[in-house]
C-alpha positions in Angstrom: -33.9 -4.7 2.1 -34.5 -7.7 4.4 -32.7 -8.4 7.6 -30.2 -11.2 7.3 -28.8 -13.9 9.6 -27.4 -16.5 7.3 -26.2 -19.8 8.5 -25.7 -22.0 5.5 -24.4 -25.4 4.7 -24.4 -25.2 1.0 -24.2 -28.0 -1.5 -21.9 -27.4 -4.5 -24.4 -27.9 -7.4 -27.8 -26.7 -6.4 -29.7 -23.9 -4.6 -29.5 -24.6 -0.9 -31.7 -23.6 2.0 -31.3 -21.0 4.6 -31.1 -22.0 8.2 -32.2 -18.7 9.6 -33.4 -15.6 7.8 -35.4 -12.8 9.2 -37.8 -10.8 7.0 -38.2 -7.4 8.7 -37.4 -4.3 6.6 -34.2 -2.5 7.4 -34.5 0.9 9.1 -33.7 3.8 6.8 -32.0 6.9 7.8 -33.6 10.2 7.0 -32.8 11.3 3.5 -31.2 14.5 4.7 -28.6 12.5 6.6 -27.1 11.3 3.3 -26.4 14.9 2.3 -25.0 16.1 5.6 -21.3 17.2 5.5 -19.1 17.0 8.5 -16.4 19.5 9.4 -14.3 17.8 12.1 -11.0 19.3 11.6 -12.1 22.9 11.8 -12.0 23.2 8.0 -15.2 23.4 6.1 -15.9 20.5 3.8 -15.4 21.4 0.2 -17.6 20.5 -2.7 -15.5 19.9 -5.8 -18.3 20.1 -8.2 -20.8 17.4 -7.6 -24.1 18.7 -6.1 -25.3 15.2 -5.1 -23.4 13.7 -2.1 -23.7 10.2 -0.7 -23.3 9.3 3.0 -20.7 6.6 2.8 -17.1 7.9 3.3 -13.8 6.7 2.0 -10.3 7.3 3.4 -8.4 7.9 0.2 -4.7 8.3 1.3 -2.5 6.4 3.6 -1.7 7.2 7.2 1.9 6.2 6.7 2.8 9.0 4.3 0.6 12.0 4.9 0.1 14.1 8.0 -3.5 14.5 7.0 -6.1 11.9 6.1 -8.9 12.8 3.7 -12.4 11.4 3.6 -14.5 11.6 0.5 -18.0 10.5 -0.5 -18.7 8.3 -3.6 -18.9 11.4 -5.8 -15.4 12.6 -4.8 -16.6 15.4 -2.5 -14.3 16.0 0.4 -16.2 15.5 3.7 -13.5 15.5 6.5 -9.9 15.9 7.2 -8.0 14.2 10.1 -4.6 15.3 11.4 -2.4 12.3 11.9 -0.4 13.8 14.8 -3.6 14.5 16.7 -4.8 11.0 16.0 -1.6 9.6 17.3 -1.8 11.9 20.4 -5.2 10.5 21.1 -4.2 7.0 20.8 -1.1 7.3 22.9 -3.1 9.0 25.7 -5.6 6.1 25.6 -2.7 3.6 26.0 -2.3 2.4 22.4 0.9 2.5 20.5 0.4 4.8 17.4 2.7 2.7 15.3 0.4 -0.2 15.5 -2.8 1.8 14.4 -4.1 1.7 10.9 -7.2 3.7 10.0 -9.7 1.5 8.2 -12.8 3.7 7.9 -14.5 7.0 8.9 -18.1 8.0 9.5 -19.4 11.3 10.7 -16.3 12.4 12.7 -15.4 8.9 14.0 -12.4 7.0 12.9 -12.4 3.2 13.0 -9.0 1.8 13.3 -7.4 -1.6 13.3 -4.8 -2.1 16.1 -2.2 -4.8 15.5 0.5 -5.3 18.1 2.2 -8.3 16.4 4.8 -8.7 19.2 2.1 -9.3 21.8 -0.4 -10.9 19.5 -2.9 -8.2 20.3 -5.4 -7.3 17.6 -8.5 -5.2 18.0 -10.7 -2.6 16.4 -10.9 0.8 18.0 -13.3 3.7 17.5 -11.9 7.2 17.9 -14.1 10.3 18.3 -11.9 12.8 16.5 -13.6 15.8 18.1 -13.3 14.7 21.8 -10.4 12.2 21.6 -12.4 9.5 23.2 -11.3 5.9 22.2 -13.6 2.9 22.5 -12.4 -0.7 22.3 -14.7 -2.6 20.0 -13.3 -6.0 21.0 -16.1 -8.6 21.2 -18.3 -6.5 18.8 -16.1 -6.8 15.7 -13.7 -9.7 14.8 -10.2 -8.4 14.7 -7.2 -10.5 13.5 -3.8 -9.7 12.2 -4.8 -8.5 8.7 -8.4 -7.5 9.4 -10.3 -4.5 8.1 -13.5 -2.8 9.0 -15.9 -0.8 6.7 -18.5 1.9 7.2 -21.6 1.4 5.1 -25.2 2.8 5.5 -24.2 4.3 8.9 -23.1 0.9 10.3 -19.6 -0.5 10.9 -18.8 -3.9 9.4 -16.1 -6.5 9.7 -15.7 -9.8 7.9 -13.4 -12.8 8.0 -13.1 -16.2 6.5 -12.1 -19.0 8.9 -10.1 -21.4 6.8 -10.1 -24.2 9.4 -13.9 -24.1 10.0 -14.6 -23.0 6.4 -16.9 -20.3 7.5 -17.4 -16.8 6.1 -18.6 -14.4 8.9 -19.8 -10.8 8.4 -21.2 -8.8 11.3 -22.1 -5.2 11.9 -22.4 -2.7 14.8 -23.8 0.8 15.1 -23.0 3.8 17.2 -25.6 5.3 19.6 -26.8 8.5 18.0 -26.5 10.5 21.2 -23.4 9.0 22.7 -20.2 7.0 22.0 -21.4 3.5 22.8 -21.9 0.6 20.3 -24.1 -2.3 19.9 -24.4 -5.3 17.6 -26.8 -5.2 14.6 -27.9 -8.8 14.5 -30.1 -8.1 11.4 -26.9 -7.6 9.3 -25.0 -10.7 10.5 -24.0 -13.3 7.8 -22.5 -16.7 8.5 -21.9 -19.0 5.6 -20.4 -22.5 6.0 -18.4 -24.2 3.2 -18.1 -21.2 1.0 -16.2 -17.8 0.9 -17.5 -14.6 -0.6 -15.4 -13.6 -3.6 -13.5 -10.3 -3.6 -15.2 -7.5 -5.6 -12.8 -4.7 -6.5 -15.4 -2.4 -7.9 -14.3 0.5 -5.8 -16.9 0.2 -3.0 -16.8 -1.6 0.3 -16.2 -5.3 -0.1 -19.2 -6.6 1.9 -21.9 -9.1 1.0 -24.5 -6.8 2.6 -23.5 -4.0 0.2 -23.5 -6.2 -2.8 -27.1 -7.5 -1.9 -28.2 -3.8 -2.0 -26.3 -2.8 -5.2 -26.6 -5.8 -7.5 -28.9 -8.3 -5.7 -26.2 -11.0 -5.0 -22.6 -11.7 -3.9 -20.5 -14.2 -5.7 -19.3 -17.1 -3.6 -16.7 -19.8 -4.3 -18.1 -23.3 -4.6 -15.8 -26.2 -3.5 -16.1 -30.0 -3.8 -13.7 -32.2 -1.8 -11.8 -29.0 -1.0 -11.3 -28.1 -4.6 -12.8 -25.3 -6.6 -15.9 -26.4 -8.4 -17.4 -23.2 -9.7 -19.0 -20.0 -8.4 -22.5 -19.3 -7.1 -24.8 -16.3 -6.5 -25.6 -15.8 -2.9 -28.8 -13.7 -2.4 -30.2 -12.1 0.7 -32.7 -14.9 1.3 -29.8 -17.2 1.9 -29.9 -19.2 -1.3 -27.0 -19.9 -3.5 -27.5 -20.6 -7.2 -24.6 -22.1 -9.1 -23.4 -20.1 -12.1 -23.7 -22.5 -15.0 -20.9 -22.4 -17.6 -18.2 -21.1 -15.4 -15.6 -23.8 -15.2 -12.3 -22.0 -14.3 -10.3 -23.5 -11.5 -7.2 -21.3 -11.3 -8.7 -17.8 -11.2 -8.6 -14.6 -9.1 -11.7 -12.4 -8.7 -11.2 -8.8 -9.7 -14.6 -7.1 -10.0 -18.2 -7.9 -10.9 -21.7 -6.5 -11.2 -25.1 -8.0 -12.1 -24.0 -8.4 -15.8 -20.3 -9.3 -15.8 -17.6 -11.1 -13.8 -14.0 -10.0 -14.5 -11.3 -12.3 -13.3 -7.7 -13.3 -14.1 -6.2 -16.8 -14.6 -2.9 -18.2 -13.5 -0.9 -21.3 -14.1 -1.4 -23.9 -11.4 2.2 -24.9 -11.2 4.1 -21.7 -11.8 1.4 -19.3 -10.5 2.3 -17.0 -13.3 -0.6 -14.8 -14.7 -2.2 -15.9 -17.9 -4.4 -12.9 -18.6 -7.8 -11.3 -17.8 -11.2 -12.8 -18.7 -14.8 -11.8 -18.4 -17.8 -14.1 -17.8 -21.1 -12.9 -19.2 -23.9 -13.8 -16.8 -26.5 -13.5 -19.6 -24.9 -15.6 -22.2 -23.0 -18.0 -19.9 -19.8 -17.5 -22.0 -16.3 -16.5 -21.0 -14.1 -14.3 -23.2 -10.4 -13.2 -22.9 -9.9 -9.4 -22.4 -7.5 -7.6 -24.6 -5.5 -5.9 -21.8 -1.9 -6.4 -20.6 -1.3 -9.3 -18.3 0.4 -7.0 -15.8 -2.5 -4.5 -15.7 -4.0 -3.4 -12.4 -7.8 -3.2 -12.2 -8.8 -0.3 -10.0 -12.6 -0.1 -10.1 -15.9 -0.6 -11.9 -18.8 1.6 -12.8 -21.9 0.1 -14.5 -20.6 -2.1 -17.2 -17.2 -0.4 -17.5 -14.1 -1.3 -15.5 -11.0 0.8 -15.1 -7.5 -0.5 -15.1 -3.9 0.9 -15.1 -1.1 -0.4 -17.2 2.4 0.7 -18.3 2.4 3.0 -21.3 3.9 2.0 -24.6 6.8 4.3 -23.9 7.7 2.5 -20.6 11.4 2.5 -21.5 11.5 6.2 -22.1 9.3 7.9 -19.5 7.9 5.3 -17.2 4.3 6.6 -17.6 1.2 4.6 -16.7 -2.1 5.0 -18.4 -5.6 4.7 -17.0 -8.1 2.9 -19.3 -11.8 2.6 -19.3 -12.9 -0.8 -20.7 -16.5 -1.0 -21.9 -17.6 -4.6 -21.5 -20.7 -4.1 -23.6 -18.6 -3.1 -26.7 -15.3 -4.8 -25.8 -13.5 -1.5 -26.4 -10.8 0.1 -24.3 -10.0 3.8 -24.1 -7.1 5.7 -22.4 -8.7 8.4 -20.3 -5.6 9.6 -18.4 -1.8 9.3 -18.2 0.0 9.2 -14.8 3.2 10.9 -15.8 6.4 9.8 -14.2 8.3 12.5 -12.3 11.9 11.7 -11.3 12.4 12.0 -7.6 8.7 11.6 -6.8 8.6 7.8 -6.6 6.0 5.5 -8.2 3.1 7.7 -8.6 1.0 5.0 -10.2 0.8 3.3 -6.8 -1.5 6.2 -5.5 -4.1 5.5 -8.2 -7.3 4.2 -6.6 -11.1 4.2 -7.2 -13.5 4.6 -4.3 -17.2 4.9 -5.0 -17.7 6.5 -8.4 -14.4 8.4 -8.3 -10.9 7.7 -9.5 -8.1 9.5 -7.6 -4.5 10.0 -8.8 -1.5 11.8 -7.4 0.5 14.6 -9.1 3.4 16.7 -8.2 2.7 20.4 -7.8 5.9 22.3 -6.9 7.4 20.6 -3.8 4.1 18.8 -3.0 2.4 15.6 -3.9 -1.3 16.3 -4.1 -4.6 14.3 -4.7 -6.6 14.9 -7.9 -9.8 13.6 -9.2 -10.1 12.2 -12.7 -13.5 12.0 -14.4 -14.6 9.6 -17.2 -13.6 12.0 -19.9 -10.0 12.3 -18.5 -10.5 15.8 -17.1 -8.5 16.3 -13.8 -9.5 18.4 -10.8 -7.3 19.5 -8.0 -8.9 18.5 -4.7 -6.6 20.7 -2.5 -5.3 17.7 -0.6 -1.6 17.7 -0.1 -0.2 14.2 0.6 3.5 15.1 1.3 6.3 17.3 0.4 9.5 16.4 -1.5 12.8 17.7 0.0 14.6 17.2 -3.3 12.4 19.8 -5.1 13.1 22.2 -2.3 16.8 22.2 -3.0 16.8 21.5 -6.7 15.5 19.0 -9.2 16.0 15.3 -10.0 16.9 13.8 -13.4 16.7 10.1 -14.4 17.8 7.7 -17.1 16.8 4.2 -18.1 18.6 1.5 -20.0 18.2 -2.1 -20.9 20.7 -4.6 -22.1 19.7 -7.2 -24.7 21.5 -10.4 -25.6 23.3 -10.0 -28.9 22.5 -13.6 -29.8 18.8 -14.1 -28.9 17.7 -10.5 -28.3 16.3 -11.3 -24.9 16.4 -8.5 -22.3 19.0 -9.5 -19.7 19.3 -6.4 -17.6 17.3 -3.2 -16.9 18.4 -0.2 -14.9 16.7 2.9 -13.7 18.8 5.6 -12.0 18.1 9.0 -10.6 20.5 11.9 -9.8 19.9 15.0 -7.7 20.6 18.4 -9.3 21.4 21.1 -6.8 20.1 24.6 -7.4 23.0 27.1 -7.9 21.7 29.3 -5.1 22.8 26.8 -2.4 26.5 26.7 -3.4 29.1 28.3 -5.5 30.2 24.7 -6.3 26.8 23.4 -7.3 28.0 22.6 -10.9 31.0 20.6 -9.5 28.6 18.7 -7.2 26.1 18.1 -9.9 28.8 16.8 -12.3 29.9 14.2 -9.7 26.3 13.1 -9.2 25.7 12.9 -12.9 28.8 10.7 -13.3 27.3 8.2 -10.9 24.2 8.1 -13.1 26.2 7.6 -16.2 28.2 4.7 -14.6 25.0 2.9 -13.8 23.8 3.3 -17.4 27.2 1.9 -18.7 27.0 -1.4 -16.7 26.7 -4.5 -18.8 26.4 -8.0 -17.3 28.4 -10.8 -18.7 26.8 -13.6 -20.6 27.5 -16.4 -23.1 25.8 -17.6 -26.3 25.1 -21.0 -24.8 22.9 -19.3 -22.1 20.3 -18.2 -24.6 18.0 -21.1 -23.6 17.7 -19.6 -20.2 17.3 -16.1 -21.4 13.8 -16.8 -22.6 12.5 -17.1 -19.1 11.3 -13.7 -18.0 12.5 -14.2 -14.5 16.1 -14.4 -15.9 16.0 -10.6 -16.4 18.0 -8.7 -13.8 16.6 -5.4 -12.7 18.3 -2.5 -10.7 16.5 0.7 -9.7 17.9 3.5 -7.6 16.1 6.7 -6.7 16.5 9.8 -4.7 14.6 9.4 -1.4 15.5 12.5 0.7 17.7 15.6 0.4 18.7 17.9 3.3 21.3 20.5 4.2 22.8 20.4 7.7 24.3 23.4 9.3 24.2 25.3 6.0 27.3 23.4 5.0 26.6 19.8 4.3 24.4 18.5 1.5 23.1 15.0 2.3 21.4 13.0 -0.4 19.7 9.7 0.5 19.2 7.1 -2.2 17.0 4.0 -2.0 17.5 1.0 -4.4 16.1 -2.4 -5.2 17.8 -5.1 -7.1 16.1 -8.3 -8.5 17.9 -11.2 -10.0 15.3 -14.0 -9.7 13.7 -15.9 -6.8 10.9 -15.0 -4.4 12.1 -11.4 -3.9 14.8 -8.9 -4.7 17.0 -6.9 -2.3 16.5 -3.5 -1.1 19.4 -1.1 -0.6 20.2 2.4 0.5 23.2 4.7 0.6 24.1 8.3 1.3 26.1 10.9 -0.6 27.7 13.8 1.4 29.0 17.0 -0.1 30.6 20.1 1.4 28.8 23.1 0.0 31.7 25.3 0.8 34.2 23.3 -1.3 32.1 21.0 -3.6 34.0 18.0 -2.1 32.3 14.7 -1.8 32.9 13.4 1.7 32.6 10.0 3.5 31.9 9.0 7.1 35.7 8.7 7.7 36.0 12.4 7.0 34.0 13.1 10.2 34.9 10.1 12.4 38.2 10.4 14.3 38.3 7.1 16.1 39.6 3.8 15.0 37.8 1.1 13.2 37.9 -1.1 16.3 36.3 1.6 18.3 33.6 2.1 15.8 32.8 -1.6 15.5 32.6 -2.0 19.2 30.4 1.1 19.6 27.8 -0.2 17.0 27.9 -3.8 18.2 27.4 -2.7 21.8 24.3 -0.7 20.8 22.9 -3.8 19.0 23.6 -6.0 22.0 21.8 -3.6 24.3 18.7 -3.8 22.0 18.9 -7.6 22.2 18.9 -7.5 25.9 16.1 -5.0 26.0 13.9 -7.3 23.9 14.9 -10.2 26.0 13.7 -8.6 29.2 10.7 -10.4 30.7 11.4 -13.6 28.9 10.6 -12.3 25.4 12.3 -13.7 22.3 14.1 -11.2 20.2 13.4 -11.4 16.5 17.2 -11.6 15.7 18.8 -14.7 14.3 21.3 -14.8 17.2 20.3 -16.8 20.2 22.3 -14.8 22.8 23.5 -11.3 23.5 27.0 -12.4 22.8 26.2 -13.9 19.5 24.4 -10.7 18.3 27.4 -8.6 19.4 29.7 -10.8 17.3 27.4 -10.6 14.3 27.0 -6.9 14.4 30.8 -6.4 15.0 31.5 -8.5 11.9 29.1 -6.6 9.6 30.3 -3.1 10.8 33.1 -1.4 8.8 34.5 2.0 8.7 34.8 2.2 5.0 31.2 1.2 4.5 29.5 2.3 7.7 25.8 2.3 6.7 25.4 5.6 8.3 22.6 8.2 7.9 23.4 11.7 9.1 20.3 13.6 10.2 19.8 17.0 11.8 19.8 15.8 15.4 21.0 12.2 15.4 23.1 9.6 13.5 21.5 6.4 12.4 23.4 3.1 11.8 21.6 0.4 9.8 21.9 -3.2 8.9 20.6 -4.9 5.8 17.9 -7.6 5.7 19.5 -11.0 6.5 22.4 -9.3 8.4 20.8 -9.6 11.8 17.3 -10.8 11.2 14.9 -12.1 8.5 14.1 -10.5 5.2 10.5 -9.9 6.5 12.0 -7.8 9.4 13.6 -5.5 6.9 16.4 -3.0 7.7 17.5 -2.7 11.4 18.1 0.8 12.6 20.0 2.0 15.6 20.1 5.7 16.8 23.2 7.5 18.1 23.7 11.0 19.3 26.4 13.1 17.6 28.3 13.0 20.9 28.4 9.2 20.9 29.6 9.0 17.3 31.7 12.2 16.6 32.2 13.6 20.1 30.4 16.8 19.1 26.9 18.0 19.3 26.2 18.3 15.6 27.7 17.3 12.2 31.1 18.9 11.8 34.7 18.2 10.8 
């Protein structure tokens, strides 16, 4: 493969020249390197059945949910495990706030992380040697911005960005010294393209032009004329771009492609609503619509088959999602696996991903959520990779129900509701049945709700955005002091517009009596005292943020104003309180104190501050 330094000013309708392109051959690693497995966490790497292993690693799960990160090769063989607490300890010791760290890639025991301190506009890439804890700032070597990512490919570390102002796509690479922990630029891999952006390729491998040159011989780029889309082109490693004849779509979104097919979706220019999925055949120059649901999610591509996930036909009944293999040569789609919904486990379909040649899904096993590998025939294999545990399944089970309300005049769906209810195991209370009956009654009440409507509104009912949705699920269950059962519920309501509204609440039961309790059953002070206590805490946070001339993210423009706002939104009969083992949290909804994007605002109190005791008690 040729070395590349591309600096192109590309015309929109022809093959254009390369300003600079070197012709030396890339250095190749020893063949044995590609089969070497690392054991960084002290646990031996596990082979899950594929004898051939590739050298590129993929971090499969998120740092935000699991205490362990898992790295796999393209074949689905587990290579490394990384403890998140240990990672955070290393970062904190090096002077970086762990909350701002996101792991982007891994290679041979080194984690490459994106650091984004939005408050201080501080963005950089960091390299962490997981064995020694050494952290190296890669600033100046890789371009880090607010939403940047880096990738490991062929033993090198890449980053890319598109500068919308300068209209330049830039891809660069660095490599680690074999015997130390220093890094240097690899100029041979640098790509700079003017006037064009490389199209996204969601085939399940790293989204780099360099990688696509190696795999399929080209990377697709967007061609624009007078700042408007005017087709696509094939960028090759010699720096030339050949316009793809016959592709005339303007409002499209790239999904995945290989040397034979380009899969994309189209959307309406005015409403931005999806209009379906399509495939362009490079050999015939023709475009055809794909027979898959408009709300499907494409997760990867292998050879001439792409994989997508979509709601099952029984969505109203069991909320399952199916994974399909779509053969572009035969135009046939086949369901290879069903991600079954489990009440209390959240949206399991969001864990489905494809990396390399492997599809990963998440399934519930007892109290744990674990990673599994799905092959092309639909067989599933446990990878022995726990993601997280569910407290609800420790203390009992979760049931759910779904309902939709249709207009009796036009049969349009006006309202859908999904509701969960926790079911306590009998061994935790003699009053378990009483508690469960109370919780079931809440579920039944949610199912019974019917919105009001009139016959003359049917014209508006035909708009899909008219449908109101309301989902509420069990997010956490705990028992405090062997007496109080706490059930946290998360919800999301949507009634049109740019976004819906998240919500949360907490149910409290006395296990010794079966009685449902409220915050007022524990708090002995007056409403005035409670409002002042919470508002003062919010004011103190405002003053802390204001220290040093910083601007707090609250709507209020002064400490006095934020106090008044918090005071107004705090009520004893709806206190927005979360009881935890060692603290009490008071929260405010989006828009109460700050913007929707800033989310819920949380404020911690000790039990002594709230109840005058050292724990939850009446």
